[in-house]
N, C-alpha and C positions, 0 to 999 in steps of 0.2 A: 282587321287584326288577323283573321284566318288567312289572309293573303300575304304571306311572307315570301320575300324573294329568296332565291337560292343562296345569295351571299349572306343574308340574315340567318338562314338556317345553318349555314356552315359556321358562322360566328357563334351561334348558340351552342352548337355541337362542340366547338373548340373550347368555349368557356366552361361547358359541362365537363369536358375531359380534364381541363386544368383544375377545376374544383375537386373532381374525384382524385386526381393525382396528389393534390395538396392534402386532402383528408387521409389518403393512404399513407403519405409520408409522415403525417402527424401520428397516425396509429402505429407505424413502425418505430418511431422514436419513443413513443410511450411504452411499447413492449420491450424495447431494448433497455429503457430505464428500469422497468420491473426486474429484468434479469440482472442488471448491474446492482440494483438495490439488494436483491436476494444474495448475490455473490458477496457483497460487502458485509452483509449481516452474517453470512457463514464464516467469513474470514475473521470477523470480530469475535465470534463464538470460539473459533479455533485458537485465536490468540489468547483469549481469557482462559481457556482450558489449559493451554501450554504454560501460561504464567502460574496458574494454580499448581500444576504438576511440578514446575521448577521450584516454587516456594515450598512445596511439601518435601521435595527431595533435599533441599537445603536444610530444612528443619530436622529431617531424620538423619542427616549425615553428622556424625560426631566430629568435633574440631580436630581430633588426632587422626582421623581416618580420611581427611579431605585429600583430594587429589593434588598433584604437584602444580604449583602456580609459579608464575614469573617472580612474584614478590617473595615467596618462601625460599626460592633458590638464591636470590640476590640480596638477602637481608644484610649480609655483611658489607655489601657495597654502599649501604645507606649510612654506615658509621662515619664519623668525621675522620678525615685523613690528616696525619701529622706531616707537616712539611719539614724537610731536612735540607740544610744548606750544603751544597757541594763545596768542598775545599778546592780552590783553584790551583793549588800546588806552588804558590809563591813563597 
C-alpha cells in the first residue's frame, strides 16, 4: 500500500483538488444565499414600513385637502352623454 506509483499519487492529488474545489464552491453559494436572504428581509421590512407610512398619511389627510387626481379632474366626463341627431338639411 505504501508503494504507490507516481500516476496514483497524481490521481489522488487531482481528486483531492476537485473535492476541495467542490467544497469551496458549496461554501461560496451558501454565503451568497445568506447575503441574499438578509437583503430580501431588509427589503421586506422597508416595504412594510413604507406601506405603514402611506396608510398613516392617507388616514391623516382630510378628503377636502387631497391632492389633484385624474378622477377628480374628469368627473364630468363620467356623466352620460346625450346624443343629438344632426339635421341633414333635406
